[in-house]
C-alpha positions as CSV (number, residue, x, y, z in Angstrom):
1,M,-6.6,16.8,23.8
2,P,-5.0,14.1,21.6
3,S,-6.3,13.4,18.1
4,A,-7.7,10.0,17.0
5,Y,-7.5,8.0,13.8
6,I,-9.9,5.5,12.4
7,I,-7.8,3.0,10.4
8,A,-9.6,0.5,8.1
9,N,-8.6,-2.3,5.8
10,V,-11.3,-3.0,3.3
11,T,-11.7,-6.0,1.0
12,V,-14.2,-4.9,-1.7
13,T,-16.2,-7.8,-3.0
14,N,-18.7,-5.8,-5.1
15,P,-17.2,-2.7,-6.6
16,T,-20.4,-1.4,-8.1
17,Q,-22.3,-1.6,-4.8
18,Y,-19.3,-0.3,-2.9
19,E,-19.7,3.1,-4.7
20,D,-22.9,3.6,-2.7
21,Y,-21.0,3.0,0.5
22,K,-18.3,5.5,-0.5
23,K,-21.0,8.2,-1.3
24,F,-22.7,7.7,2.1
25,S,-19.5,7.4,4.1
26,T,-18.3,10.7,2.5
27,L,-21.4,12.4,3.7
28,A,-21.0,11.0,7.2
29,M,-17.3,12.1,7.2
30,Q,-18.3,15.6,6.2
31,A,-21.1,15.7,8.9
32,H,-18.7,14.7,11.6
33,G,-15.5,16.6,10.7
34,A,-13.4,13.7,9.7
35,E,-10.2,14.5,7.9
36,P,-9.4,11.9,5.3
37,C,-5.6,11.2,5.3
38,V,-5.6,8.0,3.2
39,R,-8.5,6.7,1.1
40,G,-7.5,3.7,-1.1
41,G,-4.1,4.8,-2.3
42,A,-1.4,2.4,-3.5
43,V,0.1,0.2,-0.8
44,Q,3.7,-1.2,-0.5
45,V,4.4,-3.7,2.2
46,L,7.7,-2.8,3.9
47,E,7.8,-5.6,6.6
48,G,5.8,-8.6,7.6
49,D,3.1,-10.6,5.9
50,W,0.2,-8.1,6.0
51,Q,-1.3,-7.7,2.5
52,P,-3.9,-5.0,3.0
53,D,-6.4,-4.4,0.3
54,R,-7.9,-0.9,0.5
55,V,-6.6,1.2,3.4
56,V,-8.4,4.2,4.8
57,V,-7.2,6.5,7.5
58,L,-9.5,9.2,8.9
59,K,-8.3,11.9,11.5
60,F,-10.7,13.2,14.2
61,P,-10.1,15.6,17.0
62,S,-10.6,12.9,19.7
63,V,-11.6,9.3,20.2
64,E,-15.0,10.5,21.3
65,A,-15.5,12.3,18.0
66,A,-14.5,9.2,16.1
67,R,-17.0,7.1,18.0
68,R,-19.7,9.7,17.4
69,F,-19.0,9.4,13.6
70,Y,-19.0,5.6,13.8
71,D,-22.2,5.4,15.9
72,S,-24.0,8.1,13.8
73,T,-27.2,7.7,11.8
74,E,-25.2,9.1,8.8
75,Y,-22.6,6.3,9.0
76,A,-25.3,3.7,9.7
77,R,-26.6,4.4,6.3
78,A,-23.2,3.9,4.8
79,K,-22.7,0.6,6.7
80,E,-26.1,-0.6,5.4
81,A,-25.0,0.2,1.8
82,R,-21.7,-1.7,2.4
83,T,-23.5,-4.9,3.4
84,G,-22.6,-7.6,0.8
85,A,-20.2,-5.2,-0.9
86,A,-17.1,-5.4,1.3
87,V,-15.4,-6.9,4.4
88,M,-14.4,-4.1,6.8
89,R,-11.7,-4.3,9.4
90,M,-11.6,-1.1,11.4
91,I,-10.0,0.3,14.6
92,V,-9.8,3.6,16.3
93,V,-6.5,4.6,17.8
94,E,-5.6,7.6,20.0
95,G,-3.0,9.9,18.3
96,L,-0.6,12.5,19.5
């Protein structure tokens, strides 16, 4: 079964409040077996005009597992904490 990745570009608008989101999203990741691959490291644009802010990449065993994480009550708490603290752009993509 192929793996899956959640890839997010986050624009943080309230860093203090965003700390609550990070705390709750970490708990959700742990509860759903997410493997953080990238979580806000330095970004260098190699091509194109994309200027991402905070990039996050999470690995899951399947698209279904990634969806369970995203749809979970644990992550719902994180999303609620993020309201007003950040703009989230997020996709799930099937891996190899």
